[in-house]
DRENDODO-152475 format. One record per residue (C-alpha): residue in three letters; x negated, y negated, z negated; residue number from 1. Coordinates in steps of 0.1 Angstrom, whole numbers, plus 5000, padded with zeros to 4 digits. Each point is the difference from the previous one (the first is absolute). Last residue first. Example, Ala and Ser with C-alpha at 12.3 -4.5 7.8 and 13.67 -1.06 7.14 Angstrom:
<sites>
SITE|type|x|y|z|seq
SITE|Ser|4863|5011|4929|2
SITE|Ala|5014|5034|4993|1
</sites>
This chain:
<sites>
SITE|type|x|y|z|seq
SITE|Ser|5024|5113|5209|159
SITE|Lys|5033|4993|5019|158
SITE|Tyr|5015|4970|4984|157
SITE|Trp|5029|4993|4976|156
SITE|Lys|5006|4963|4989|155
SITE|Gly|5005|4985|4964|154
SITE|Ala|4965|4985|4998|153
SITE|Glu|4985|5034|5010|152
SITE|Lys|5018|5033|5001|151
SITE|Leu|4980|5027|5016|150
SITE|Phe|5010|5028|5023|149
SITE|Ile|4984|5034|5004|148
SITE|Phe|5011|5022|5030|147
SITE|Gly|5004|5038|4992|146
SITE|Ile|4998|5016|5033|145
SITE|Asn|5017|5030|5016|144
SITE|Val|4987|5006|5035|143
SITE|Glu|5018|5007|5032|142
SITE|Ser|4981|5005|5032|141
SITE|Arg|5007|4990|5035|140
SITE|Tyr|4976|5009|5029|139
SITE|Lys|5000|4974|5028|138
SITE|Thr|4964|5012|5008|137
SITE|Ser|4984|4966|5004|136
SITE|Val|5022|4980|4976|135
SITE|His|5004|5024|4972|134
SITE|Leu|5035|4993|4988|133
SITE|Phe|5005|4999|4963|132
SITE|Thr|5032|5010|4981|131
SITE|Val|5001|4988|4964|130
SITE|Asp|5018|5019|4972|129
SITE|Val|4999|4975|4971|128
SITE|Glu|4995|5001|4963|127
SITE|Val|5000|4965|4984|126
SITE|Gln|4976|4993|4972|125
SITE|Ala|5003|4971|4978|124
SITE|Ile|4977|4977|4980|123
SITE|Lys|5009|4970|4979|122
SITE|Asp|4987|4966|4989|121
SITE|Val|4968|4999|5021|120
SITE|Ser|4980|4967|4997|119
SITE|Ser|4974|5013|4975|118
SITE|Phe|4993|5033|5018|117
SITE|Lys|4969|5013|4985|116
SITE|Gln|5003|4984|4966|115
SITE|Arg|5038|5002|5001|114
SITE|Asp|4999|5038|5001|113
SITE|Glu|5034|5011|4987|112
SITE|Asn|5020|4985|5029|111
SITE|Asn|5036|5008|4991|110
SITE|Lys|5017|5029|5017|109
SITE|Ile|5021|5009|5030|108
SITE|Tyr|5000|5036|5009|107
SITE|Ser|5005|5026|5028|106
SITE|Ile|5023|4977|5020|105
SITE|Asp|5017|5026|5022|104
SITE|Ile|5002|5015|5035|103
SITE|Ile|4996|4971|5023|102
SITE|Arg|5003|5012|5036|101
SITE|Tyr|4976|4987|5026|100
SITE|Lys|4996|4998|5037|99
SITE|Val|4975|4990|5028|98
SITE|Val|4969|4992|4979|97
SITE|Arg|4970|4998|5024|96
SITE|Asp|4969|5022|5003|95
SITE|Pro|4967|4995|5017|94
SITE|Ala|4992|4968|4981|93
SITE|Leu|4980|4975|5022|92
SITE|Lys|5026|4973|4999|91
SITE|Ala|5003|5003|4963|90
SITE|Gln|4963|4997|4994|89
SITE|Ala|4997|4968|5021|88
SITE|Leu|5031|4985|4983|87
SITE|Tyr|4986|5008|4965|86
SITE|Gln|4967|4982|5008|85
SITE|Glu|5019|4970|5014|84
SITE|Tyr|5023|4999|4970|83
SITE|Ser|4969|4999|4977|82
SITE|Asn|4988|5032|4983|81
SITE|Thr|4981|5002|4967|80
SITE|Lys|5026|4984|4976|79
SITE|Thr|5029|5012|5021|78
SITE|Tyr|4989|5036|4996|77
SITE|Pro|4992|4997|4963|76
SITE|Ser|5036|4989|4994|75
SITE|Ser|5005|4970|4979|74
SITE|Pro|5018|4981|5027|73
SITE|Ala|5024|5030|5005|72
SITE|Phe|5004|5011|5036|71
SITE|Cys|5034|4993|5016|70
SITE|Ala|4987|4968|5018|69
SITE|Tyr|4976|5024|5019|68
SITE|Ile|5029|5020|5013|67
SITE|Ala|5019|4969|5011|66
SITE|Pro|4970|4986|5018|65
SITE|Tyr|4995|5034|5017|64
SITE|Asp|5036|5005|5013|63
SITE|Arg|4994|5035|5013|62
SITE|Arg|5039|5003|5001|61
SITE|Ile|4997|5034|4981|60
SITE|Glu|4974|4985|4976|59
SITE|Ala|5022|4969|4994|58
SITE|Asp|5029|5024|4991|57
SITE|Leu|4977|5017|4976|56
SITE|Phe|4990|4969|4982|55
SITE|Lys|5035|4984|4998|54
SITE|Arg|5014|5035|4990|53
SITE|Ala|4975|5004|4972|52
SITE|Ala|5006|4964|4987|51
SITE|Gln|5038|5006|5001|50
SITE|Leu|4996|5032|4982|49
SITE|Val|4980|4983|4972|48
SITE|Ala|5025|4972|4997|47
SITE|Glu|5029|5025|4997|46
SITE|Glu|4981|5020|4973|45
SITE|Glu|4995|4968|4980|44
SITE|Arg|5036|4990|5004|43
SITE|Asp|5010|5035|4987|42
SITE|Asn|4975|4997|4971|41
SITE|Gln|5016|4967|4990|40
SITE|Ser|5033|5017|4997|39
SITE|Gly|5030|4999|5021|38
SITE|Cys|5029|5007|4977|37
SITE|Leu|5012|5022|4971|36
SITE|Ala|4967|5019|4995|35
SITE|Ser|4980|4969|4998|34
SITE|Gln|5022|4986|4972|33
SITE|Pro|4989|5028|4978|32
SITE|Val|5027|5026|4989|31
SITE|Cys|5007|4997|4963|30
SITE|Phe|5026|4972|4998|29
SITE|Ala|5021|5011|5030|28
SITE|Met|4996|5036|4990|27
SITE|Ile|5014|4994|4965|26
SITE|Val|5030|4982|5015|25
SITE|Ala|5006|5028|5024|24
SITE|Leu|4997|5026|4972|23
SITE|Ala|5025|4981|4979|22
SITE|Phe|5024|4998|5030|21
SITE|Cys|4997|5037|5006|20
SITE|Thr|5006|5007|4963|19
SITE|Gly|5030|4978|5000|18
SITE|Ala|5015|5017|5030|17
SITE|Met|4994|5035|4984|16
SITE|Leu|5017|4988|4967|15
SITE|Trp|5029|4986|5021|14
SITE|Ile|5004|5032|5019|13
SITE|Lys|4998|5020|4968|12
SITE|Ala|5026|4978|4983|11
SITE|Ala|5023|5003|5031|10
SITE|Lys|4998|5038|4997|9
SITE|Lys|5006|5000|4962|8
SITE|Tyr|5030|4976|5006|7
SITE|His|5015|5022|5026|6
SITE|Gly|4996|5031|4978|5
SITE|Ser|5018|4981|4972|4
SITE|Gly|5030|4994|5023|3
SITE|Arg|5007|5036|5007|2
SITE|Met|5002|5009|4964|1
</sites>
């Protein structure tokens, strides 16, 4: 009698192991490739974050050529303002970015208005807490801003 209980217990263990193995095989075939390794979306998010950091770091350094280079070629601002005009405006600004913290990428989506923005492939919004320094009063204020970024010809730019 004692031996038959051992076989029943072993049979249950083998049955459980077989069931777990079968579930693992099913999951391997059913779970999309992107869930198992770095997905295209992960690379896209990293590219957006890199563009946001590049822009905001340039703002903190007050590196005006680098800031202007971050602006999208299709941006209404760059279409109506030369670098010299931007520089004049930037130097007169009463506030400066002194610190930032990226909170989240609110969205990344395909451009659905190709007639209006024909060169834009994708649009993203990056939520950022930005600390501004008012130059004359030395007063600091923190503002939450949703910056828009545009993907054009494979590269992300500030809108």
